[in-house]
C-alpha positions in Angstrom: -35.5 -5.2 6.3 -39.2 -5.5 5.8 -40.2 -5.8 9.5 -38.8 -4.8 12.8 -36.3 -7.2 14.4 -35.8 -6.7 18.1 -32.9 -9.2 18.3 -29.5 -7.3 18.4 -27.7 -10.4 17.2 -29.2 -10.2 13.7 -30.3 -6.5 13.3 -27.8 -4.3 11.5 -24.9 -6.8 11.6 -23.2 -5.1 8.7 -23.5 -1.3 9.2 -22.5 1.2 6.5 -19.3 3.0 7.1 -19.1 6.8 6.7 -16.9 9.7 7.8 -19.8 11.9 8.8 -20.1 13.6 5.4 -23.7 14.3 4.3 -25.0 13.6 0.8 -22.2 11.1 0.0 -23.5 8.7 -2.7 -20.3 6.7 -3.2 -17.5 5.7 -0.8 -13.9 5.8 -1.8 -12.1 2.7 -3.1 -8.7 1.9 -4.5 -7.9 0.3 -7.8 -4.6 -0.9 -9.2 -3.9 0.4 -12.8 -1.6 -2.4 -13.9 -3.8 -5.1 -12.5 -3.8 -7.0 -9.2 -1.0 -9.4 -10.3 2.5 -8.4 -11.2 5.6 -10.5 -11.9 9.3 -9.6 -11.2 11.2 -11.5 -13.8 14.8 -11.8 -14.9 15.9 -9.4 -17.7 17.5 -11.1 -20.7 20.0 -9.0 -22.6 20.3 -8.8 -26.4 23.1 -11.3 -26.5 20.9 -13.9 -24.7 22.7 -13.7 -21.3 20.7 -12.9 -18.2 20.9 -9.6 -16.4 19.2 -8.1 -13.4 15.6 -8.5 -12.3 13.1 -6.0 -13.8 11.5 -3.8 -11.1 7.7 -3.6 -11.0 5.6 -0.6 -10.0 2.3 -0.8 -8.2 0.3 2.2 -9.2 -2.9 2.7 -7.2 -5.7 5.1 -7.9 -8.4 6.2 -5.4 -12.0 7.0 -6.5 -13.3 9.6 -6.3 -10.0 11.0 -7.5 -7.7 12.7 -5.0 -4.8 14.6 -6.6 -1.3 13.5 -5.3 -2.8 10.9 -3.0 -0.5 8.9 -0.8 -1.1 5.3 0.3 0.0 2.8 2.8 1.4 -0.6 1.7 1.8 -3.7 3.7 4.1 -6.2 2.1 3.4 -9.6 3.7 6.8 -11.1 3.0 9.9 -8.9 2.3 12.3 -11.8 1.9 14.3 -11.4 -1.3 12.7 -8.0 -2.1 13.7 -4.4 -1.9 11.8 -1.1 -2.3 13.4 0.8 -5.1 11.0 3.7 -5.3 7.8 5.2 -3.9 9.1 7.3 -1.1 7.4 7.2 2.3 8.5 5.7 5.5 9.6 2.0 5.4 9.3 0.0 8.6 10.4 -3.7 8.5 9.7 -6.0 11.4 12.5 -7.6 13.4 16.1 -6.5 13.1 15.7 -5.4 9.4 15.4 -1.9 7.8 15.6 -0.4 4.3 19.4 -0.9 4.1 19.5 -4.3 5.9 16.9 -6.5 4.1 16.2 -10.2 4.8 17.7 -12.6 2.2 15.5 -14.9 0.1 16.5 -17.9 2.2 15.6 -16.3 5.6 13.5 -18.9 7.4 10.5 -16.8 8.5 8.3 -14.3 6.5 9.1 -10.6 7.3 6.3 -8.0 7.1 7.1 -4.5 5.9 4.9 -1.4 6.3 5.4 1.5 3.9 3.4 4.6 4.9 2.8 7.9 3.1 4.0 6.7 -0.3 2.8 7.3 -3.9 3.5 4.5 -6.3 5.5 1.5 -4.9 8.4 0.0 -6.9 9.6 -3.4 -5.9 12.5 -5.5 -7.2 14.3 -8.7 -6.4 17.2 -8.4 -3.9 20.0 -10.8 -4.4 19.7 -14.4 -5.6 16.2 -15.9 -5.9 16.5 -19.7 -6.1 12.8 -20.5 -6.7 9.6 -18.7 -7.6 7.6 -17.1 -4.8 4.4 -15.2 -4.6 3.6 -12.7 -1.9 0.8 -10.3 -1.1 0.8 -6.5 -0.9 -2.2 -4.7 0.7 -2.7 -1.1 -0.5 -4.8 1.1 1.8 -5.7 4.7 2.4 -7.8 6.3 5.2 -11.5 6.3 4.2 -11.2 4.0 1.2 -11.7 0.3 0.6 -8.3 -1.4 0.3 -6.9 -3.3 -2.7 -4.7 -6.4 -2.7 -1.9 -7.2 -5.2 -0.2 -10.5 -5.7 3.5 -10.1 -6.6 5.3 -13.1 -8.1 9.1 -13.2 -7.9 10.7 -15.5 -10.5 14.0 -17.3 -9.9 17.0 -15.3 -11.1 19.9 -17.6 -10.4 
C-alpha cells in the first residue's frame, strides 16, 4: 500500500499467515509427486481377460522437506473405493467404517477423513458400472493444501 487507509473493510483484507517463527522466508506447501490427477483402471491380463482394478498411490511431499511427514486426507466421495495402504486413522461418515464401505451405487456421497497417514493408496471396491471422478484434499498443519482428482474407470 502506498498510502494509509483508515477503512478496516479494505485494509489488510488478506493477511499473511505465520506460526510465529522469525526469519521465515518461505511457507510450507504440499506437492503431489505423481501429479494432481490419477486414474484407477481395470487391469488386463496377458490372455486379454480383465482382472482386478489397479490401486493408485497418492504420494505427497511437503516443502521445506520434513522427514517422515504425515498428512491428512479428505476423500470427498468414498463410494466404490477402499483404502488399501497408507496407515493412519480412517473415519467415514454415516454408518460406514474401513471394513464396511459404501457400494458404488449408494445414493449419496460419503466423505472419509484419513489422519496421520504417509502415502495414500486407493483402489476400486467391488463393481464400478460407470466412470466417476472424485476429489482428495491433502493437508498438513502449517502447509498449504494440495488437491488430487481421482478417476475410477468402470470395471464391470
